[in-house]
N, C-alpha and C positions, 0 to 999 in steps of 0.2 A: 703581418703587423700593419695596422692602419696608420697612415701618416696624414697630417693636416693637408687639405687642399689649399695651396698657397693663394688661389684665386679668391678665397673667402675674404681676404683683407689685403689692403695695399701694403701694409708692413707686417711681415711674418712675426708671430709672437716669439719665436726663438731669437730673432734679432733684437727685439725689445728687451728680452731677458738678458741677452748677452751684454747689453749696454747698461741696463738698470742695476744689475748686481754690483758692479764696481762703483756706480754712481751713488748707491746707498751706502755701501761699506766704506768707501774711501773719500768720496767727494762730500756728501752730506755730513758725514761724521767729522770732517775737518782733518782727517789723517793725510789727505792729499788735497789741499786747497786748489782753487781753479788754475792758478799759474803752473802748478805742478801736475794736476790731473790732466789738463788739456795739452801738455807738452806731447807732441806727436809720438815719440818713442815710448814715453811713460804710459800714454793712453793705450797704445797697442798692447803693451805688456799687461796692464791692469785688466783690460777687457778680455784678453786671452786667458788670463789666470782666473778671474772671478766668473766671467761669462761661461767659460767652459765648465767650471765646477758646478755652477747653478744648473746649466742645461743637462749635464750628466746626472746630477742628483735627481732632477725631476723625471728624466727618462727612465732611470732605474726604479724609482718609486712607482711609476706607472706600469712598467714592464712586470714588476713583481706584484702588482695589484695591492699595494700597501697604502698607508695614509700619512697623516701629519707626523706621527712618531718616527716612521721610517725616514721621512724627509729630514727631520731634525737630526737623526743619527748620521745620515749621509752628510749633512752640513757639518757635524762634529768631525767626521773623517776628513772633510775638506779643510777644516781649521788646522788639523794636525798636519796635513800635507803641506799647506802653505807656511805655517809658522814653525813646524817642527822639521820638515824635510827641505823646504826651499830657503826661507830666510834664516832659519835656525834660531829664532828668537827664544824658543823654549830653553835654549842652553847657553846662548851668548850673554855673558854678564855685562857686556858693553853695548848691547843693542840700544840705539838712541832713544827709543820710545819707552823704555822700561821705567825710568824715574826711580822712585823708591823701591819698586818691585824688582830692581836688579840686585837688591840686597835682601829685602824682606821676602821671606819664603824661599830663598835659594838654598838648596841642600843637595849634595851629591852631584853637583854640576847641572842641576835642573832648576829653572825658575818656576816653581810649582804653582804659586798663586797666579802669576802671569799666564802660565799655560792653561790653567782652568778657565780663567777669564776669557782668553782668546778663543778657546774651543766653544764656549757658550756664545760669545759674540758672533763668531763666523757662522755658527749653526743658525742663529736667529736672523741676523742682519745681512749676512752675505748670501744666504740661501733661502731660508723659509719665507721671509717677508717679500723679497723680490719675486719669488715664484708665485706666492699668493696674489700679489698685486697684478702680475701679468695675467694670471688665470682669471681674475676678476675683470680685467679689461677685455678678455677674449672668452666670454662665457660659453659660446657655442663650440669652442675648441678645447675646453677644459679637460675632457676625457680622451683627447686624441694625442698621439705622438707628434711632436713638433719637428723632429728630425728622424730619419730612418736609421737602420743599422749602420750603414756606411757613414752617415753623418755623426752618429754617436762615436764610432771608431775614430773619425777625424778629430772630434773634440777631445777624445781621450789622448790621442797622440799630441795634440796641441798643448794640452795641460801638462803632459809628461815632459814635453820639450821645454816649456817655460820653467817648470820646476827644476829640471836639469841645468838650464842656463842660469837660473837664479842661484842655485847652490854654489856655482863657481864664481859668479859675477857680483852678487849682492854684497858680500862681505868676505874678508879673508879668513874669518873664523871657521874652524872645522871642529865639530864636537867629537868627543871620544866615541869610538865605535859602539860600546854598550848603550850609551844614551841615544845615539842615532837609531840603533836597532830597536830600542824601546818605542820610538816614535813610529817606525814602520809597523811594529806589532800592534800599537794602539789604533792606527788608521785601519788596518785589516780587521781588528776586533770590532770597531764601529760599523764597518761595512757588513760584517757578518751579522751583527745584531740587527741592522736595518733589513737584512734579507730574511731573518728568522722571526721577527716580531709578527704577531698575528695580523692577518690581512683584514683591512677594513672594507674591502670591496663588497658592495651590496648591503652593508650595514646601515641602518637608518636610525638617527637619534630622534628623541621625542621633540615635539615642537617647543621652541624656545619662547618663553613668556617675558623675558627681560628685554628692555629696549637697547638700541645700539649704544646709548650713552654709557651703559654698564660695561660694555666691551671696550669702548674708547678709554674709559678710566682704568680698566684692567691693563690694557697695553701700555698706557702712560705710566702707571704706578710700577709695572714690571720693569720698564726701562730705568726709571728713577731708582728702584730698589737695586737693580744690577750695578749701577754706578756707585751707590752708597756702599754696597758690600765690598766692591773691589778697589775703590779709590778713597773712601773715607775710613772704613773700618780698619785698614792696615795701620792707621795711626792709633788705634785703640785696643786691638786684639792681637793675639798670636797668630802666626801663619796657619796652624791647623784649625783654629777657630774661624778664620776667614774662609778657608776652603770648605769647612763643614757648612757654614752658613750659605756659601755659594751653591753647594749641592742641595741644601734645603730649599733655596730660592727656586731652583729649576724644578724640583719635584713638587714643591708646593704650588708653583704657578701652573704646572700641568694638571694637578689635581683640582685646582680652582677652575681651570678651563673646563674640566669634565663636569664640575658642578654647574657651570654656566650652560651646560648642554651644547657644546660647540658643534657636535654632529647635527643638532637640530636647528642650527641657526641658518639664516638666509645670507645672501651676498652682502647685504647692508651691515649685518652683524660682523661678518668677517672683515669687511672694509674698515669698520670702526675699530676693530682690534688692531689691525696692522697700522692704520694711520695713528692710533694712539701710541703705538710703539715708536713711531717716527717723530711724534710731536715734540719730544724732548730735544731731538737734534735740530728740528726746525727752529725752535725757540733759541737754542744755543748758537745757531749759525751766525747771526749778525754780531753777537757778543764776542765771537772769536776774533773779529777784526780789531777789538779794543785791547786784546791781550798783547802787552808789550814784552812779555817774557818769551814769546815764541821765537824760535830760531829760523822758521820759514816765514813766508809772506802770506798772511791769511786774507789778502785783499780779494774782494768778490764773494766772501762767504755769505754776506747779507743777501746778495742776489741769488745765491744757491738756495738759501732757505726760502726765499720768496718764490722761486721757480717750483720747488717741491710743494709748497703750500698751494699754489695755483693748480698744479697738476693733480694733487689729491682732491681739491675742491671740485675740479671738473670731473674726475673719475667718480667721486661720490655722487655728484649730480646725475651722471649717467646711470649709475647703479640704482639710485633712488627712483628714477623714471621707469626703468625696466622692472624693478621690484613692484612698483605700484601697478604697472600694466599686468604683470603676472598675477597679482592679487585679484585684480578685477576680472581678468580673463584667464583663469587657470587652465593649463593644458590637460 
């Protein structure tokens, strides 16, 4: 198995992914604002949890010679592991972030709408987008393993240890055995699907004629649609209706990406799609400091949004420069 030569870059891509995944999923989203995110103990836990999950998902996707669908399914499995097995928010009616979803869509001891929402959220924002961004930042190492077999095993042990610790330390709630077993089964099912989906290795898409703006708009509208379905529609529809629309959103988004010829797009198109997906959070970040109803302290979220904006602009500039050079001097 080929592993990245660490001398190719000063900062290993695995380290960047280890830190970027929790930064996107927890910091930029406002789930853990700066004073909470950068607390030393909390930072170590979040990085160990999200970072290990993202690295393992990427390494398995590469090892199995799969593509974006497999990465998404492994991200879904990660969402079940974190929310179902570790913090148990899929089942806990008093989980602090639930809001109306602690009642809406709860049946047989499971928060169904919340569970579906978090599976999709973690698949996209905790795993897929951070992986794609780091691969775009390290184009020459995109097809290489960033950690070896021993490194993968170490991250798997770290992830299992954090999940085990979180199960006992996060909340006193203990779900009934059948519900907990269902989460274990679902995580295994997603991993099995990720392993069995057809390989995209060697497949080439047709050249994409659409501009990056179309991909940016697709990512932005996808994120907005996600929050409309899971936070607005519960006030208007029944739980089965919301869950059905959530499923249609995921399938419809995937089919629309296929129509956009994602396999045939260049790095600039992929960057536009991922940055569009994060644009909603960047816009929302400074507004969170004005929210007087929050029980935590959102101080510094404006700076977080600005930092992500500057980082994406710099990465976009680098990608545009090398895309132009490749177009002028094709290999």
